N, C-alpha and C positions, 0 to 999 in steps of 0.2 A: 590516372586517378580512378577511372571507371573499372578497369580490370583489377586494380588493387583492391577496391571495395568489394567487387563481385567475389573474388577469391576469399576475402575475409568473411563475407557473409556466408559463403558455402561452408567454411570451417565452423562458424558458429552454429549452423544447422546440424552439422555432423555431431557436434558436441552437445546437441539438444539444448542450446541456450535459447532464451526468449527472443522474440522479434525485436530488432534493434533499429534505431534511427542512425543512418550513416552520414557522417560529416562530409560535406563537399566544400572544397576551397576554391577561391579565385586563382587566377594564373600565378600571380606573385606569391601568394601564400603557399600554393602547391610547390613552387620552386624552392621556397624557404624550407618547407617541410622535407623535401627530397634532399636538400643540402644537409639538413640535420641528420637524416637517416644515414647518409654517406659518412658523416663524422662519427656516428655511433658504430659504424662498421669499420672504422679506421683504427689507428693505434691508440694506446692508452691515453695519451695527452688529448687526442681528438675527442675521445669518448668523454673525458672529464669536462672539456669545454662545452660539448653538446649537452651533457647532463645539467651543467650550470645554467645554460641558456633555457633548457626545457623547464627547469624549476621556476625561473623568472617568468617565462611565457605563460605558465599555468595560472598565474595570478593576474593575467592581463585579459582585457576584453577580447581582443583579436587573437592573442597568443594562445589562449586556452583551446581555441578551435584547431590550431596547428598541432598542439600536443595530442588532442583527441584523434585527429586524422592519422597521426603516426601510430597511435595505439590500435588502430584498425589493421595494421600491417600483418601480412600472412606469416611472418617469421616470429613465432611466439617467444623465442629466446630474446629477440630484439625488443619485443613488447614488454617483457619482464624487466629488462634493463631500463627502458624508458619509464615504466611505472615506478621504479625505485627512486626516481628523481624526487618523489614526494615522501620518501621514507623519513620518519622523524617529524613530519609536518602535516600529518593526516588531519588532526583536529583543527589546526590553523587553516588548512585547505577547505575543510567543510564549512568553516565560518566565512570563507571568501565568496563573494558574489560570482566569481568566475572559476576558481580552482575546484569548487565542489563538483562541477561538471566533469572535470578530469578524474576525480575520485570515482564518480558514478561510472564513467567509461571504463576505468580499470576493473571495477566490479563486474561490469557487463562482459568484458573481453577476456578476463583471466579467471581461472578457478582459484578458490581461496588458498590452495597450496602454492600457487604461482605468485601470489602477492600476500604472503602471510603477515607482513607488517601492518596491513590495514586492520585486520582483526586484532592484532596485538595492541595497537594504539587505541582502538575503540574500547578494548577491555580495560586498559589503563585509565581511560577517561571516565569509565563507569556509567551509571544510569543517567547522569545529567545529559548525555548525548541522545538518549532515547527521548527525553523531554524537550530537546532542542528543536526548533522549527526546521532547521536544515539537517541536523543530525538524524532526525527520525526518517528522513527521506533516504539516507544512506542505509539505515537498517532495513528499510522496506525493500530496497534493491538487493541487499544481501540475501534476504529471505526469499525473494522471488526468483533469484538466479541460483541459489544454492542452499535452500532452507534445511535440507536434510544432510548437508555436509557436516562431518564431525566437528570441524573447527567452528562453523557457524552455530551449530546446535549448542556447543559448549559456551560460546559467547552469549547466546540468548539465555541459557540457564543462569549465567552469572550476572547479567545486567538487566534482564527483562523479567524473569520469573521470580525475582526476589521481592519485588514490591508491586505485585500485580494490581491490587485494588486501586492504588493511586494512579497507576498508568492507564488502567481501563477508563478512568474518568478524566484523564488529562487531555487538554486541547490538542496536543500534537502526538503524544505517546500512544493514544488509542489506535492510531493508524498502524503502529508497529504491532500491537497485540492482534489486530485484525489479520495482518500478514502471517503471524505465527499460526493463527487458526487455519489459514489457507495453505501455507507451505511448510509449517513446522512439523515436529515429531508428534506422534500420537500421544505420548505421555505429556507433552507440553500442552496440547489441546485439552486433554483431560484435566490438567491442573487449572487451566483457565475456566473450564466449565464448573469445577468445584468452587472456585472463588465466586463466580456469578451466583451459584446456588446459595452460598453462605451469605452473600451480601443481600439477597432478596431480588428476585427477577423483576418484581414490580418497580422497585427503586431504580434499577439499572435501565429498564425499558423506558422510563420517563426522563432519564438523565440526558444532559446535553450531548455527551460524547459516548457514554457507555452503551446507548441504544444501538450504535453501529457495531460495537463488539458483540453484543447479544445477538444481533441479526446474523453475523458471521458464524457465531458459535452454533446456532441452530442449523445453518446451511452446511457447515464443514466438519462438525465433530462426528464421532462414531455414532452408529445407530443407538447403542446403549445410552450414550450421553444425550443424544437428541430426545430420547424417551424421557430421561430425567428432567430435561428442561421443559418439555411439553407437560409432564405431570405436575411440575411446579406451578405452571400457569393454570392448569385445570383445577388446582386446589384453591385458587383465588378468583373464581369466576364472578364473584360479586363486584370485582374491579374492572371487568372486561368492558363495560359500557364506556367508562372513562378512557380506557386504553384505545378503544375503537375510534373515539372522537379525536384523539391526539395523533398528529402525524408521526411523532416519535413512538408512541405506544403501538400504533398500527403496524409499524415496521416489523415488530416481533411476531404479531399475529399473521401477517402476510407470509413471513418466512416459514412459519409452521404450516400454513395452508399450501405452501409450495413444496413441502416434503413429498417424497415418493408415496404412492398409494399405500395405505396401511392403516392400522388402528389409530395411530397418533393423529394423522391428517384427518381421518374421518371424525374423530372426537372434536378436533378444533373446528371443523366445518359445521358440525352439529351445534356447537356452542355459539357460534356466530348467529346461526339461524334462531337458536333459542333466545339469545339476547334481543334480537329484533322482534320476536314474537311476544316476549314478556313486556316490552315497553311500548308497544303500539307502533303506529306509523311514523311518529316524530323522529326516532333515531335514524331510520333508514333515509328519510328525507334530508336530515342533517348530513349524513354521509354522502349523499348524492350531490351535495353542494360543494364538495371539496375533491381535489384530485386524489389525495390519499384515501379518502372514503370510497371513491369510485373504484380505485385499484383494489381496495380490500373486498368490496362486493364482487368484483370480477374474480378475484382469487378464490372466493368462496363459492363461485359458480352461480351467483345470484344476479349478475348483470346490473346495469344502472341506467338511468334516464339521461341521455347525453345533452338534452336541451335545457338543463337546469343551471342557472348562473350562480356563482358563489356570492355569498354576502360579503360586506366590507370586512368584517372581523375574520372571516374565513380566508379572504384574499390575503390579509396580513399574515395569517398563519402559514399559508402556502408560500408567501414571499420569504418567510424565515427558512422554510425547507429548501426553497430554490437557491437562496443565498448560500446555505451550507453546501449544497451539492455543487453550486457554481464555483465556490472556492476550491473544492476538491478537484473538479474538472480542470480548472486553471492550473493548479499545482501539478496534476498529472501530465497535462500537456507540456508544461515547462520541462518536466523531467524527461519526457519522451523525446523532446527536441534535442536534448543533450547539449544545450548551449547554442541552439540555432539562433536564439535572440541576441547572440553576441555580434551578429552581423550588423 
């Protein structure tokens, strides 16, 4: 088992794949997995029996881990055959509590050309899978592992880029748009920035989900598009006081303050200082009472007083922010475990 995983991990590194969580099995499960591998390496009837078993196991709590373990095998031809056990059932698998981990493992271990049915079936399902709580996770892994692959890029063009405004604001789909900004094509990032500018950056900055997309756009778009976004904010400085008070709005300002040194970053920093000077000591004191306010002051190079306790209302606002971040962390941890909770 250990040598098996070590070799597979080495192959993943050579292929420049992301860091992966490796499934380890108990003695009995390992023996079952090895037996299935032997069947897959046998004659046609043995392979058919094994594939039928693998398909069934994929939808089971313990069985999905056995399938994932086999998908870590160093023989990529074998892995492709095992992955094909879910061909025709990708959408069903994504909706399964356990089989989704098998789909994610397939994406992690194989290039899109080695498991083309995954992208084909996602394309057939359409944008609804981007809005789906589990479906969005599969799209995120596709982008993270192969965002610039021709097949993945075409899938994103057809099911994500067609209804961007709604997806940017959607509870689950906004995560996919963020991944496009991180790992997608330059033209896709530019399209997203254009939509943000048309919608109005202020509206997006204060929205429940779009603020995360706006932050990623500022961080990961081209220098030209970054300047456009910063310019849009600098045209509405009368609204900055409200943005700075809100943890959602302050995310965009912090992202601009974190840009590389240049005119855009300097202009943003000067505007923060200007807002504090124009409105007296009260705004700064209010910012120092909140975590997001202190982070904003630090990003602007203004520092903050660490011994000021937040008020009740501000604690409630920070709780909302923590709940949002906590939910994201929990989801990411579950994804990275790759089904570890099946134990």
